[in-house]
Structures are given as C-alpha cells and as structure tokens.
C-alpha positions as CSV (number, residue, x, y, z in Angstrom):
1,T,-71.6,17.9,11.8
2,R,-70.5,14.5,12.6
3,K,-67.7,15.9,14.9
4,T,-70.1,17.8,16.8
5,M,-72.3,14.7,17.6
6,D,-69.3,12.7,18.7
7,E,-68.2,15.4,21.1
8,S,-71.7,15.9,22.5
9,S,-72.0,12.1,23.1
10,D,-68.6,12.2,25.0
11,D,-69.8,15.0,27.1
12,S,-73.0,13.4,28.0
13,S,-71.4,10.0,28.9
14,S,-68.8,11.9,31.1
15,D,-71.8,13.7,32.8
16,E,-73.6,10.3,33.4
17,E,-70.4,8.9,35.0
18,N,-70.2,11.8,37.4
19,S,-73.7,11.7,38.3
20,E,-73.6,8.0,39.1
21,D,-70.6,8.6,41.5
22,D,-72.4,11.5,43.3
23,G,-75.7,9.5,43.4
24,R,-74.3,6.6,45.3
25,M,-75.2,6.4,49.0
26,L,-73.8,4.2,51.4
27,K,-76.1,1.7,53.2
28,P,-76.6,2.7,56.9
29,V,-75.4,0.0,59.4
30,F,-77.2,-0.4,62.7
31,V,-74.8,-0.4,65.7
32,R,-76.6,-1.3,69.1
33,K,-76.3,1.5,71.8
34,E,-74.0,-0.8,74.0
35,N,-71.7,-1.4,71.2
36,R,-71.3,2.3,70.3
37,L,-68.1,3.8,71.5
38,T,-67.4,7.4,71.7
39,I,-63.8,8.8,71.4
40,K,-63.6,9.6,75.2
41,E,-64.6,5.8,75.9
42,Q,-62.1,4.5,73.4
43,E,-59.3,6.8,75.0
44,S,-60.3,5.6,78.5
45,N,-60.4,1.9,77.4
46,A,-56.8,2.5,75.8
47,R,-55.5,4.0,79.0
48,K,-57.0,1.1,81.1
49,E,-55.3,-1.3,78.8
50,E,-51.9,0.5,79.1
51,D,-52.4,0.5,83.0
52,L,-53.0,-3.2,83.0
53,V,-50.0,-4.0,80.9
54,E,-47.7,-1.8,83.2
55,Q,-49.2,-3.5,86.2
56,K,-48.5,-7.0,84.8
57,K,-44.9,-5.8,84.1
58,V,-44.5,-4.7,87.8
59,Q,-46.0,-7.9,89.0
60,L,-43.7,-10.0,86.8
61,E,-40.6,-8.0,88.1
62,E,-41.8,-8.6,91.7
63,R,-42.2,-12.3,91.0
64,K,-38.9,-12.5,89.6
65,A,-37.2,-10.9,92.6
66,Q,-39.2,-13.3,94.9
67,T,-38.1,-16.2,92.8
68,R,-34.4,-15.0,93.1
69,V,-34.8,-14.7,97.0
70,L,-36.3,-18.2,97.1
71,V,-33.5,-19.6,94.9
72,A,-30.8,-18.0,97.0
73,E,-32.5,-19.4,100.1
74,S,-32.6,-22.8,98.6
75,M,-29.0,-22.7,97.5
76,R,-28.0,-21.7,101.1
77,L,-30.0,-24.4,102.6
78,Q,-28.5,-26.9,100.1
79,E,-25.0,-25.7,101.0
80,E,-25.8,-26.2,104.8
81,M,-27.0,-29.7,104.1
82,N,-23.9,-30.5,102.1
83,E,-21.6,-29.2,104.7
84,N,-23.4,-31.4,107.3
85,H,-22.7,-34.5,105.2
86,L,-19.2,-33.7,104.0
87,G,-17.7,-34.9,107.4
88,D,-19.0,-38.5,106.6
89,A,-16.1,-40.7,105.3
90,D,-18.4,-43.2,103.7
91,S,-20.7,-40.7,102.1
92,D,-23.7,-41.8,100.1
93,A,-23.9,-38.6,98.1
94,G,-25.5,-40.4,95.1
95,C,-28.1,-42.5,97.0
96,P,-31.5,-41.2,98.3
97,D,-31.6,-40.0,101.9
98,D,-33.2,-42.8,104.0
99,T,-32.2,-41.7,107.4
100,D,-34.7,-40.3,109.8
101,E,-32.1,-39.3,112.5
102,L,-31.2,-36.1,110.7
103,D,-32.7,-32.6,111.5
104,D,-36.4,-33.0,110.5
105,E,-36.9,-29.2,110.8
106,L,-34.2,-28.6,108.4
107,E,-35.3,-31.0,105.9
108,Y,-38.8,-29.7,106.1
109,D,-37.5,-26.2,105.5
110,T,-35.6,-27.3,102.5
111,W,-38.5,-29.2,101.1
112,K,-40.7,-26.0,101.7
113,V,-38.2,-23.9,99.7
114,R,-38.0,-26.3,96.8
115,E,-41.8,-26.6,96.6
116,M,-42.3,-22.8,96.8
117,A,-39.6,-22.5,93.9
118,R,-41.5,-25.2,92.0
119,L,-44.9,-23.4,92.4
120,T,-43.5,-20.1,91.4
121,R,-41.7,-21.5,88.4
122,D,-45.0,-23.2,87.3
123,A,-46.9,-20.0,87.8
124,E,-44.5,-18.0,85.8
125,E,-44.8,-20.6,83.1
126,R,-48.5,-20.4,83.0
127,E,-48.4,-16.6,83.0
128,E,-46.0,-16.6,80.2
129,A,-48.2,-18.9,78.2
130,F,-51.1,-16.7,78.9
131,V,-49.2,-13.6,77.7
132,E,-48.1,-15.4,74.5
133,K,-51.7,-16.3,73.7
134,T,-52.9,-12.7,74.1
C-alpha cells in the first residue's frame, strides 16, 4: 500500500506542474495606435530604406565622378601654370607667388578649382562620417 501512495503523490505533483504551465497568461502590453506597425507598413518601410541606401550609393558615385573631373581639371591647370614658369631662368619655384602681372583670370580659375576640390573633399568626409555613425 505504501507503494501506491508514493505513485499517487508522484502523479498528482506532475499534474500540478502541468496545470501551472497551462494556467500562466502573459501580461498584455499596450501599444499606441501610431506605434503599431502592420506587416505591409513594415515591408514598405524596409523598401523605402533600401531605396534610400541605393540613392545614397548613386549620389556617392556621382560625387566621386565629379571629384575626378575636378581633380583632372586642376592638374591640367597646374601643368599649364608650370609650363608658363619653366621658361624663367631664375625660377622661384619654392617661393610664394608675389607677382601681380600674371594672368589674373588663369589664377582665379585655378583657385576656383582648388576651392571646389576642397569643398567636395570636405563634403565627402562629412558624408563618410555620417554613414559611419549610422
């Protein structure tokens, strides 16, 4: 008889464990209406994000192409300036340019190209820093 009491107590304890698992209910969590997302909204948001990433890639490639053009133009202008100065026997190549008789328009154009290259380089650095943050 002792054996039957032990067996019956084992059965009742396992029944109690099962009823506890089944009886648990999760606490409901309130989600505001504007915070609720449906599957369609989630998919559209994911597509929008993918489109934005693709647009940023295209813009980056365009900027790189523009920068290459600006650098090539800058190099061409530098070569023109160097050719103009090579004919001088007593060249002051290492000294700053202090002559005002040279072609002002050419100097202005070279400055403009250098400034544009600097601005695009700075913009690319800012964009790269922004991309690294996100």
